[in-house]
N, C-alpha and C positions, 0 to 999 in steps of 0.2 A: 407460375404456370408449370404444368407437368411436362417433363421432357419426353419426346417420342423416341422409341428405341431405334427408329429408322434414320434419325438425324445424327450425323457425325458432328460433334462439337469440336471445332478447330480454333485454336488461339494463335493469332499472328503477333509475334513479338519482334518489334524493330529494335535490334540490339545495338548497343553502344560499344565502343572500342574496349571498354574495361571488362566486358565479358571475356575477351580473349587474353587480356593482359593481367587481370587481378584475380581471376577465378581458376579453379581446378580444371583439368581437361573436361570438355563438354560431355564425353562419354561417362564420366564419373559423377555427374551432378545428380542430386535428388530433385526430381521435378514435381514432387507432391505439393510444395507450396504454391504451385501455379493454379491449383483448384481442380474441380472435376471436369476435365476435358479429355477428349479421345486422342487428339493430335495437337502438336505444337510445331508451328513453322517459325524457325528463327530466321528472320529476314535480314540478310546482309546487304546493306545499301552501298551505293558508290562512295559517299563520304567516308564511311568506316573502312572500306577496302583501301581507299587512297591513304588513309592515316596509317594503316598497318604496313603498307608498302613503304611509307616514309620511315617507319621506325625500325624495320628489320635490318637496315644497314648501319645502325648507330651502335657500334661496339659490341661488347660481349656481356652487357648487363642483362638483368632478368627481362626488362621490357623488350630488348632487341631479340633475345632468344625466344620469348613468347610470341613476338610478332612473326618470327620466321616459322615457328610451329603452326601458327594460324595460316600463313601463306601456303604451307604444305597441304593443309586441309582444303584450302580454296582451290589449289591445283587439282586435287582429287575430285572436288565438286564439279570443276569445269569439264572433267572427262565424261560426266554423265549427260544424258540427252536432255534432261529437264533442269539442269543446274541445281540439282538437289543431292545432298549427302545424308544418308540415313545414320542417325546417332543412336536410335533406340527403336525397337520394332513395335512395341505396344505398351499400353498402360502407363503413360500415353506414348504414342509413337512420336518421335522427335526427329525433325529434319532441319538441316542447315540449307537455306535457299538463297541463292544469289540472283538478284533481279536488277541488272544495271540500267534497265529502261525506266525505272521509277524516277520521277522528278518531283521536286518540291511543288506544293500547291501554290497557285497564285493567290496569296493571302492578302486581301485588300486592306485589312485593319492596320497594317504596318507594325504589328507586334514583333514579327519575326524578321531578323536581319540575316539575309542569306549570304552575306560576306563572312559570317561565322559558321564553321562546320557544324557546331551543335544545333544551330537553328535550321541548317539544311536537313539534318536528320529528322528533326521534329516536323518540318514541312513535308518531307517525303511520307512519313507515317500518317500525318493528317490527310494528305492527298489520297492515300490508299483507303483510309477510313471513309472519306466522302464518296469515293468511287465505288466502294463495296458496302452499300448500306446493309446493316444487320450483321456484318462480320464483327467478331471479337478482335479488336486491335488495341495494342498498348505499346508504349515505349518501355524498354528494359534498359535501365542505366543505373549507375551508382554515383553519378555526379549531380550536384544540385542545380547547376546551370541549365541543362536540358530539362530537368524536372520542372523548374520554374517556367520555362518557355512552354512546355506541354500544358501545364496548368492554365497558363494565360490564354491558350487557344482552345481549351476544352478537350485536350487529348488525354485519354487514360494513360497512366504510367505506373511502374512498380520498380522497386529497388532490388538489388541482388540479396538473396537470403545470406545470413551470416555463415551458414554452413558451406556456402560455395566458395568463399574467399580464401585465398592463400595467406599464410602467415606474412606479416610485414617484412619487406626486404631490408636487410641491413645495409646501411650506407658504408662508405669507405672507412670512416672512423670506427664504426661498430665492427666491421670485418677485421680491422687491424686489432681492435680490442679482443675479439674472439680468438684471433690467432695467438696473441700474447698470452691469453688465458690458457690455451692449449699447451703452449710452451711451458708456462709456469706449472701446470698440472703435471707435465712430464718430469720437470725438475723436482717437484715435491715427492714424486714417487721414489726418488733416490735419496730422500731425507729420512730422518727419524719420524715416526708418526705415533703420537701419544693418544691414548684413550684414558678418560677420567670417569670413574664410576663411583657413586656414593653408596655406601653399604647400609644406610639407615634412611628411613622415610618411605612412606607408601604414596603411590601416585605422584612421585617426583617431589614430595614435600616432607619435611621432618617436623612433626608436631609432638609436643610432650607437655605433661602436666606435672608440676613439682610442688613440694611443700616448703614454706618458709616459716619456721617456728617463731612464735611471738614470745618474748621474754615474759616471765611472771611479773605482775605488778608488785609494788612494794606491799600493798595490802595482802595480796595472795601469799607473798613470801613470809610475812610476819605471821599470818594465820598458820602456815605450815610449821614455823619455828615454835609457835605456842603449842602446837600439837606434839612436837618433839619433847618439850618440857613436861607436858602432861603425861605422856605415855612412857617416857624414860627420864623420870626426875632424878635429881642428885640424891644419892642414897646417904643415909645417916647410920646405917647398920654395918658395923665393921668386924663382927664376930666376937669370940670370947676374949676376955682381957687377962685371964690367968695362964701362967706357964704350966704345961703338963708334959708328962713323958709317957711313952708306950714302947712296947717291943717292936723292933723293926721287922717287916715282913721277910719271909724266906728269900734268900738270894741265890739259891741253887748251889752250883759247885764252888762259888766264891764265899759260901757262908762262913768258912773258917776265918776269912780275912775281912769280912764286912763288920760294920758296927752292930752292936747288939741292941741299940735303942734309937728312937726318934724323939725329938723334943718339939713341942708345939710353941711357936713364937707368935704372940699377938701382933696385931697391926700396929705399926709405929706411927707417931704423929707425922713423920716425914712422908710415909706412904699415903696417909689420909690427905695430906696437902697436895701430893702429886696427883692423886685421884681427882680431887676437886678441880685442880688446874686442867687435867686431861678432859674432864667432863665439859668444862667451859670451852676448851679448844675444840672438842667434838661438835658442840652446838654451833660454834662459829664456822667450822669446816662444812657442816651440813648446810648452813645458811649460804655459804659461798657456792656450794654445789648447786643449790636451788637457783641462785641468781644467774649462774652460768649454764643452767640446764638447756636453754634454747640452743646455745652453741654446741653443746654435747650432742643433742638430738640432731642438729644440722649435720654434724660430722658423720653421724650414722647413716645419713641419706646417701645413696649412691648417685653421683652426678650423672645426668644424661650423657650418653656417648654417641659419637658419630664417627664413621670411618670413611676414608677416601682411598680408592684403589687406582694406582697409576701404572700403566703398562706401555712400554715402547714396542708397538706392533709394527714398526717401520722396517726399512731394509738395511739400516745401519745404526751403529751406536750414536747417542747424542753426546756431543762434546760440550763441556762446561755447562751442564744442565743446572737450572735453577727452578725450584718449585716454590711458589708463593701461595700462602693460605691467608685469607682475610676474613675477619668477622665483621660484616657490615650490619651494624645494629647495636642494641643495648645488651650485648652478651660478649663473653670472652671464650677463647679456646685454649685448653691446656694440653700439650702433647703428652701422650701416654706411651709406656713401654710397648715395643712391638712384640706381639704374642708369637711364641714358638710352640712346637709340639711338645717340648720338654718342660714347659712351664707348669708349675703346680697351680691348681685352681685357686683363685683368690677367694678368701673368706669374705662374704658380704659384710659390710660395716654394720648393717642392721642387725646382725646376729651377735654383735659384741655387746655384752651387757652393760647396763648402767645401774649403779647401786650406791647408796649412801654408806659412809663408814659406820660400822656398828659401834654402839655406845661402849665406853670403857666399863669394865666390871669392878665393882667396889671391892677393895681388899678385905679378906676375912681372916687374916692370919695364915700360917702355914706350918707344916711339919717338916723338920730339918733333921737329916741324918747326921750323926756325930761319930768321931773317932774312926774314920776310914783308915785301914791299915796301909803301911807303906807299900806292900806288894800290890794291893788293890789300886793304890794311886799310880803305881808304875804301869800296871796293865792298862789302866784307863788312859794314861798319857800316851802309851804306845798306840792304843787304838785311835786316839785323837790325831797322833802324828801321821798314822796311815791315812786317815781321812784327808789330811791336809796335803799329803804328797802324792796321792794316787793319781791326781789329774795334772801333775806337772809334766810337761812334754820332755821327752828324753833328749831331743835335739831341737835347736832353733834354726829356722831358715834365715840365712843371711844374704839371700839373693838380692842384689840391688835392684831398685825399681827402674825400669826402662820404659819410656813412653813408646807405645806401639805406633809404627808407621801407618799412615792412612792407606786404606785400600782404594785404588783409583776407581773401582766399581762400587764402592760403598757410598751410602747417602748419609750426610752429616748436617747438623744444625749450622746455619749461618746466622740467623737471627732467632732468638728464643732458646728455650731449653725444656727438657722433660719436667713436667709438673709446674711450669711457669705460665699462668694465665695471661694471654696477650690477645690483642686485636689483629696483629700482623706477625706471621711466622714465615721463615725462609729455610729451605734445605738446599744443599748443593751436592753435586756429584760430578767428578772429573770426567767420567766416561760411563754413561748409562747404557748398559748392554741392551741389545734388541733380542727378540725371540726368547726372552726369559720370562719367569713368572712375574706377575704384577707385584708391586711394592705397596703394602697397606700402611696408611697413616691413620692412627686412631687418636681422637681428641675427647677430653671431657668438656662439657659445656657448662660454663659458669654464668649464672643468671642474676638479675638485680635483686635487692633486698625487698623492695616494695612489692606487695601483691599487685597483680595486673596481667595484661596480655602484652607480650613483647614479640615483635616480628622483625625479621632481618634476612640476610642472605649470607651463606658461606660461599666464598669465591675462591676457586683454585685455578692457577695458571702455571704452565710449564714452558720455560724458555730454554733455548740452547743456542750455541754459537752457529751450528749448522742447521737451524730450523728457521724457515722463512717467516712463518707466523706462529706465535705461541698457541699452544693448545689451551682451551679454557673450558671450565665447567662450573656450575653453580647449583646450590641446593637451597631453596627457600626454607626458612625455619621459623617456627612460632613456639613460644614458651608461655604457658599459663602458670602463674605463680599464685598458689593458694595460701592464705594465712592459716596456720595450724596452732592449736593450743598445747601448752605443756602441762596443764592442770592434771589430766588423767595420769600422765607418767609420774609426776611428783607424788600424787596420792599413792600410786602403786609402790614407789620407792620407800615411802614411809611405812606403808603396810608391811613391807618385807622385813623391816627391822623388828617386828613383833613375831616373826616366824623363826623357826630354828634354822641354823646355817645349812640349808639344803637347797636344792634347785627349785626356783620359783618362776612364775611367769611374769614378765614385765612387758607390758604393752604388746602382748601376743608373742614374745620371744623368750626362750628359756635363758635364764640368767642364774649363775651360781654366785651368791654373795661371798665377799672375802671373809676369811677367817678372822675372828676377833683377836 
């Protein structure tokens, strides 16, 4: 039915005691949940007034203080001519209305027991509804007992909206706990206060992908060895077999003292035997290099790194500080050297070349100078002597070694050492200064041999004698291990043996082969 603009829609709410005890002040309530009405009359009945009077003298708890506040409002209400107190002027208008003349209805069904105050309230509201046919009347309560009684007699009811309710009141135990917490917080403000930050990982997680090189199979190794034999066979050509002489080349200012001829000496059987032995040893050395190639490639890989920054941001130094670092999962952590501004940049291992030894050269005989003069020999010996003595230090330090005393503010290993992969590491500091720069701990991450995905957590804790609770931090970590082949690298290494001794590319990196 369409509402007439001349009709004022008024909602009569018979309020229970909990409107005054459990809700915010009436002036602050949002009345929109009550629906489209022009006015709301909050009817204060005699049973509710009596209960508030009984509660206001019971101590200093929240119920008593709220009951006293309600009584103050009721006194203001009584000062008005119509026993009404305006709480809101419009949209909707809200009044608190005291009507002590209202009495419970004579309810013949016997559902309501007027010895109980809740049923008295329901009976009063029901009586008003019966006496004022067509009026919008409802019970406003947050208790299930009155709701059940209202439902039994056909009286509309509604609960308190959640936005009206006050936060739950703390009991004595909770108040005592809150008090102790405040005292503890005050005490903690006089302690060290550590912050732990991880310098690797995006979105609070460290994820990395790494290669694990698979060794060459026996078949692959033997195929490469066969290629070595084919491309660098054992030579049977050892040069001329006749002894010959020739004039010695010009020796400059020493020509007067130098020999006047050179004699060609053919390859001796002993040299041929040494060459053949060296060739066999070279093939064996290359085979060993190929068998261990996966390990060599693995050493070239830079291990993933993670860093932890620990700062004492508190009000005083930390006494007997202990930092624990744990690798929780299938990985290990290896402490690294702490970086300083003076450190030289580290050469990446991946830039360090891999090369097979070059094959031995077959002997072809040689030209030998003869009859070197005694003066020339003397000069040569003097030059050699200078070469030997030029780097001899003039003085030797004899300062005895003395162990350095520990700095009380320094941080030292307690469990573990630099370069030692472990699942648990500890550092200690006698007195960790506050208001200083953070200390950075850097670790290499060692991962399993088998390809796969490995997940875990790096856990860091800082303890101290004058720290109530240890500071803790953790970083989730995931490592994906991929299987990588050595075949391409082995092929490039053998190709390099056929190139002149110059810089070549080996797996994308410049490598200079060793001199033969």
